[in-house]
C-alpha positions in Angstrom: 16.9 -44.9 -53.8 14.6 -47.7 -54.0 11.1 -47.3 -52.1 10.5 -49.6 -49.0 7.1 -50.4 -50.9 9.5 -52.2 -53.5 11.6 -53.8 -51.3 8.9 -54.8 -48.7 6.4 -56.1 -51.4 8.9 -58.0 -53.4 10.0 -59.9 -50.2 6.2 -60.7 -49.6 5.7 -61.8 -53.2 8.8 -64.1 -52.6 8.6 -65.6 -49.1 4.9 -64.9 -47.5 2.4 -67.4 -46.3 -0.3 -64.4 -46.4 -3.3 -66.0 -48.5 -2.7 -62.6 -50.9 0.7 -63.7 -51.7 0.6 -67.0 -52.1 -2.0 -66.6 -54.4 -0.2 -63.7 -56.3 2.6 -66.3 -56.7 0.1 -68.7 -58.2 -1.4 -66.3 -60.5 2.0 -65.0 -61.8 3.3 -68.5 -62.7 0.1 -69.3 -64.6 1.4 -66.3 -67.0 4.8 -67.7 -66.7 6.8 -65.3 -64.5 8.7 -67.0 -62.1 7.7 -65.0 -58.6 11.3 -65.4 -57.4 12.6 -63.2 -60.0 10.0 -60.6 -60.2 9.8 -57.2 -58.8 6.8 -55.7 -57.0 6.6 -52.0 -58.2 3.4 -51.5 -56.3 0.0 -53.3 -55.2 -2.6 -50.7 -54.1 -6.1 -51.3 -52.6 -8.3 -49.7 -55.2 -11.8 -50.6 -53.2 -13.0 -53.8 -51.3 -13.0 -56.1 -54.4 -9.7 -55.1 -56.1 -6.2 -53.7 -56.0 -4.1 -52.6 -58.7 -0.5 -53.9 -59.0 2.5 -53.6 -61.2 5.3 -55.7 -61.6 8.7 -56.2 -63.3 9.4 -59.6 -64.8 12.9 -61.3 -64.7 13.2 -60.1 -68.3 12.2 -56.5 -67.7 8.8 -56.4 -69.1 6.6 -54.2 -67.0 3.1 -55.4 -66.1 -0.1 -53.8 -64.5 -2.7 -55.8 -63.4 -6.3 -55.8 -61.4 -6.4 -58.5 -58.9 -10.1 -59.0 -57.9 -11.4 -60.7 -54.8 -13.6 -60.1 -51.9 -11.6 -58.6 -49.3 -14.3 -58.9 -46.6 -14.8 -62.5 -47.0 -12.8 -64.7 -44.9 -10.2 -66.5 -47.3 -11.1 -64.2 -49.9 -7.5 -63.7 -51.1 -7.0 -67.3 -51.6 -9.6 -67.0 -54.5 -8.1 -63.8 -56.2 -8.1 -63.7 -60.1 -6.3 -61.1 -62.1 -9.0 -59.5 -64.3 -7.0 -57.3 -66.6 -3.2 -57.5 -67.3 -1.8 -55.2 -69.6 2.2 -54.9 -70.7 3.0 -51.6 -70.1 7.0 -51.9 -70.8 6.5 -49.4 -73.8 4.8 -46.6 -71.6 5.6 -46.9 -68.1 7.8 -43.8 -68.5 4.6 -41.7 -68.8 2.6 -42.7 -65.4 2.4 -42.0 -61.8 4.5 -44.9 -61.2 7.7 -43.9 -63.4 10.0 -43.1 -60.8 9.5 -45.7 -58.5 9.7 -47.8 -61.6 12.8 -46.7 -62.6 14.4 -47.1 -59.0 12.8 -50.6 -59.1 14.8 -51.6 -62.3 17.9 -50.1 -60.8 17.3 -52.0 -57.6 16.6 -55.0 -59.7 19.9 -54.8 -61.6 21.5 -54.5 -58.3 20.0 -57.3 -56.8 20.9 -59.8 -60.3 24.4 -58.5 -60.1 25.1 -59.5 -56.4 23.3 -62.6 -57.1 25.2 -63.3 -59.9 28.3 -62.8 -57.8 27.0 -65.2 -54.9 27.1 -62.4 -52.6 23.2 -62.2 -51.2 19.8 -63.3 -52.0 17.7 -61.5 -54.5 15.7 -59.3 -52.0 18.6 -58.0 -49.9 18.7 -54.3 -49.6 21.8 -52.3 -50.1 
């Protein structure tokens, strides 16, 4: 069963007008990823200055990243930047997010299948 975090964060990435999610969409596009087809496995605040995230691209690549911004500053998220970007496609099976990533892949496959059949949007929960 897919984590509520995956579903909620993926919806936020795709639809939210909150500065953090708007900026993350921009940053993903700069890296050639389509936010409408990207699944967010996790985004966790590590300090007042950065969050660590993991996503699955439309092509099934798994990327881990550090998102840096001043969370105390008004509008700080609008100026976020990705300070570290790592392709962990070949190594995600051996980390703390293994189960959530595997479940996110299964959920993504189901959403992709439903979208091909025209039955529901890519962020619907089954």
